[in-house]
N, C-alpha and C positions, 0 to 999 in steps of 0.2 A: 833483633839478633839474640837477645838474651835467652829466648826459648830454645835456640839452637845450641847455646852454651850448655844449658841444662840437659838438652837431648844428648850431648856428648857423654855425660856421666855414665849412663848404662853401657856405653862402648867400653869403658874401663872394665866393668864387670864381665862383659862378654869376653874380653881379652884374658882376664884372670881365669875365668872358667875354662876357656880353651886351653890355657897353659896347664891347669890342674888336670884336665882330661888327658893331655899329652903325657905328663909325668906319671899319672896313675894307670895308664892303659898302654897304648901302642908304643909309647916312648921306651918302654922296657924291652921291646922286642925288635928294635932296629937301632942303627947307629945314630949318633946325635945329629949329624947333618941331615939325614933322611927324616928324622923326627921333626927337626926344625922346618923342613920343607913341607911336610904333611900338615904340621900345625899352622903354618902360614896359609896354606890352601884352605884348611877348614876354618881358620879365623877369618879369612877373606870372604868365604861363603856365608858364615854367620853374620859378619858385619854387613855384607850386602843385603841380607834379609832384613836386618835391623834398619839400615839406611833407607831401604825401600819403604818400610813401614813408616818411618819418620817422614819421608817425602810425601806419603799419602795423607798422614795425619796433620802435619804442620804446613803442608803445601808451600813450596818455594814460590815467591811472587814473580820471579824473573830468572832468566838464565844467569844474569849477573849475580843475583843473590845466591843461587845454587853454587856458583863458582866460589864466591866469598865464604860461604859456609864450609865448603870442602877445604879451602886453604886454612880456614880457622881450625877445623878439626885436625888437619894435618899438623899444624903448629902446636896445638894443644897435646896431641898424641906424642909427638917427639919430645916436647918439654916434659910431659909426664914420665915418659920412658927414661929420660936422662936424670931428672930430679929423683924419681923413685929409685931407679937402678943404682944411682951413685950414693944418695944420702940416706936411703932407707935400707936397701938390700946390700949396700956397701961394695958394689962391683967397681972394678977399676975401669978407667976410661977406655982402655984398650979393649976390654971385654965388651963394653957397651957399643963400641964402634965396629966390632967384629961382624955383627949381623948385617952391616951395610955393604959388605964385600961381595958383590955379585960374582966376581971372578972366582971366588971360593965356593960358589954354590949357595951363598946366603941370600935368601930372597925376601928378606924383611922390607927392603926398599920398594918392592913391587906391591906389598901389602899397603904401605904408606901411600903409594901412588893411587891405589884403588880407593882408599879412604878419601883422598883429595878429589878424585874425579867422579866418584859414585853419586854425590848429590846432583851434579849436572846430568849424568847419564839417566838417573831416575826422573829428574825433572823433564827431560826430553821424552822419555818413555810414557810419562803420565800426563803430559799436557794435553 
């Protein structure tokens, strides 16, 4: 499983680059909610491409392993978001939790769901 922990690290870089692209380009031309939604969509697409590549290169051994990797990546992503967001970026807890409010149009939880299920989806597609 350690190789999948290491495979998670580029996911952080993909997320950061996606955020930089949002702030530096289209985020200047739309309201914050719409920019969040577009960024979540592009981030999900980029992450999907990356997870597909990982699934081809590192080949999950079983459906169970694919599910476990997805859950591990989900937990690592959420932990990183809260630790980095709170203790490095200095964001308040309320701001960090704001992106989880689907009723307000915040779709970050859907991105996290995708990160969790994508390994299993690509395992099934490539077996």
